[in-house]
C-alpha positions in Angstrom: 45.2 84.8 69.2 42.2 82.5 69.3 43.3 79.3 67.5 46.7 80.7 66.2 49.9 81.0 68.2 52.1 83.6 66.5 54.8 83.5 69.1 56.7 80.8 67.4 60.3 80.2 66.4 61.5 80.1 62.8 64.8 78.4 62.5 65.4 80.0 59.1 66.3 83.2 60.9 69.6 81.7 61.9 70.7 81.8 58.3 69.9 85.5 57.7 73.2 86.9 58.9 75.0 89.8 57.2 77.3 87.4 55.5 74.5 85.1 54.3 72.5 88.0 52.8 75.4 90.0 51.2 78.0 87.3 50.8 80.4 89.4 52.9 80.4 90.6 56.5 79.9 88.9 59.8 78.0 85.6 60.1 77.4 86.5 63.8 75.6 89.8 63.2 72.1 90.3 61.9 71.9 94.0 61.1 70.2 93.6 57.8 67.4 91.5 59.3 67.0 93.9 62.2 67.1 97.2 60.3 64.8 97.7 57.4 66.7 100.8 56.4 69.6 98.5 55.3 67.3 96.9 52.7 66.7 100.0 50.7 68.7 98.5 47.9 66.0 95.8 47.5 63.3 98.5 47.1 65.3 100.4 44.6 66.0 97.3 42.6 62.3 96.5 42.6 61.4 99.9 41.3 63.9 99.6 38.6 62.4 96.3 37.6 58.8 97.5 37.6 59.5 100.6 35.5 61.8 98.9 32.9 60.7 98.5 29.4 61.1 94.7 29.5 58.6 94.1 32.3 54.8 94.1 32.3 52.0 92.8 34.5 49.7 93.9 37.3 49.2 93.4 41.0 46.0 93.8 43.0 45.4 94.0 46.7 42.5 95.4 48.7 40.8 96.6 45.5 43.9 98.7 44.4 45.5 97.5 41.1 49.0 98.6 40.0 49.6 97.9 36.3 53.0 98.2 34.6 53.8 99.0 31.0 50.4 99.0 29.5 48.8 96.0 31.2 45.0 96.2 31.2 43.2 97.3 34.3 40.3 95.2 35.8 36.8 96.0 34.5 34.9 98.4 36.7 38.1 99.9 38.1 38.5 103.7 38.6 41.8 105.0 37.4 43.5 107.0 40.1 46.9 107.9 38.5 48.9 107.2 35.5 52.6 107.7 34.4 54.6 106.6 31.4 55.1 103.1 32.8 52.6 102.9 35.6 48.8 103.0 36.2 47.0 102.8 39.5 43.3 101.9 39.7 40.7 101.2 42.4 37.7 98.9 42.6 35.4 99.6 45.6 33.6 96.2 45.3 36.8 94.3 45.3 37.9 96.2 48.4 34.7 95.5 50.2 34.9 91.7 49.6 38.6 91.6 50.5 38.0 93.6 53.7 35.3 91.2 54.9 37.6 88.2 54.2 40.6 89.9 55.9 38.6 90.6 59.1 37.4 87.0 59.2 40.9 85.6 59.1 42.9 88.3 60.8 42.4 86.8 64.3 43.8 83.5 63.1 46.8 84.6 61.1 50.2 86.1 61.9 51.3 89.4 60.5 54.7 90.3 58.9 56.1 91.7 62.2 55.3 88.5 64.0 57.0 86.5 61.2 60.1 88.7 61.5 60.2 88.2 65.2 60.0 84.5 64.8 63.1 84.6 62.6 64.9 86.7 65.3 63.9 84.0 67.8 65.3 81.4 65.4 68.6 83.4 65.4 68.6 83.5 69.2 68.6 87.3 69.3 65.7 87.9 71.7 65.1 88.0 75.5 61.5 87.4 76.6 60.0 89.9 79.0 56.6 88.5 79.7 53.0 88.0 78.5 49.9 90.1 79.0 46.3 90.1 77.8 46.2 92.6 74.9 42.6 92.0 73.8 39.6 90.7 75.7 35.8 90.5 75.6 34.4 93.1 78.1 31.1 93.2 79.8 30.2 96.4 81.7 33.8 97.4 81.3 35.2 94.3 82.9 37.3 91.8 81.0 35.5 88.4 81.1 37.5 86.5 78.5 40.9 87.2 77.0 41.0 86.5 73.3 44.6 87.6 72.6 47.8 87.4 74.6 50.9 89.4 73.6 54.4 88.5 74.6 57.0 91.3 74.8 60.6 90.7 73.8 63.8 92.7 73.6 65.8 91.7 70.5 69.3 92.6 69.5 71.5 92.5 66.3 73.7 89.7 67.5 73.7 86.8 70.0 76.7 88.4 71.7 74.8 91.7 72.2 71.9 89.8 73.7 74.1 87.9 76.1 75.9 91.0 77.3 72.6 92.7 77.9 71.1 89.8 79.8 74.1 89.3 82.1 75.2 92.9 82.2 71.7 94.0 83.4 71.9 91.4 86.1 75.2 92.7 87.4 74.0 96.3 87.4 70.6 95.5 88.9 68.7 96.8 85.9 65.3 95.3 85.1 63.6 94.8 81.7 60.5 96.7 82.5 56.9 95.3 82.5 55.6 93.1 79.7 53.3 95.9 78.6 56.1 98.5 78.7 59.4 96.7 78.2 62.7 98.5 78.7 64.9 97.5 75.8 67.4 100.4 75.9 71.1 99.7 75.9 73.8 100.8 78.3 75.2 104.2 78.9 79.0 104.6 78.8 79.3 104.6 82.6 77.1 101.5 82.9 79.1 99.7 80.2 82.4 100.5 82.1 80.8 99.2 85.3 80.2 95.7 83.9 82.7 93.1 84.9 83.2 91.3 81.6 85.4 88.7 83.2 82.3 87.4 85.0 80.2 87.0 81.9 79.4 83.5 80.7 80.0 83.6 77.0 80.0 79.8 76.4 77.1 80.1 73.9 79.0 82.7 71.9 82.3 80.7 71.9 80.3 77.6 70.7 78.9 79.7 67.8 82.4 80.6 66.5 84.2 77.3 67.0 84.2 75.3 63.8 82.5 71.9 64.0 85.1 69.2 63.7 84.4 66.0 61.8 83.7 62.8 63.8 87.0 61.0 63.3 85.6 57.6 64.4 82.7 57.8 62.0 85.0 58.7 59.1 87.3 55.7 59.9 84.3 53.3 60.1 82.9 54.5 56.8 86.3 54.1 55.2 86.7 50.6 56.6 83.3 49.6 55.2 84.2 50.8 51.8 87.7 49.3 51.7 86.6 45.8 50.7 84.5 47.1 47.8 87.3 49.3 46.6 89.8 46.4 46.7 87.5 43.9 44.9 86.5 46.6 42.4 90.2 47.4 41.7 90.0 50.9 43.0 86.4 51.5 41.7 84.1 52.1 44.7 
């Protein structure tokens, strides 16, 4: 949109596998990243932290302040609700100023959903459908200048799922829909049984599970270069 391209790729997404986030599970599957419902434990942990006796502080956004364990509320705020550990207040002037600033920069920044999509792209989980003009300047009902383009993508919970969908759809003659209305649904049982898995090219998947072997020649060269220093230093190198 305008000067900001939010259709980028964040390589950090490749590290957000189930195994990386939990310490257990598959390093090839990204369910936790894909499904916000699997992150409820984070929300529960945050609630426990905020309402514990050992934590205090406040947080303000769009004129609304949340204060924990007796932290003072901003001057001029209107208290909306209080509990034993929590107080919520509202400042209309702060909201007005924040809203103006937000509107000014909203067309030049990326939202949380776009950031998450960038991580999915970094994990190679998505198939791009196409791009369309999602916002434009209109004169007499006619679009004269497009100010925002949106790219539609279908994303999956693993690279293997994405590959099977891409190649399986090609075998079955299934399309991905239009950019404005993408068709990201999976296969029915009958469709899945009709796919010839022997014809699928899973080279990318195999490469992701084969361990990277060390460069033997490089290791030998490094050892040869260190050997004289080890000899002259009587084993201290």
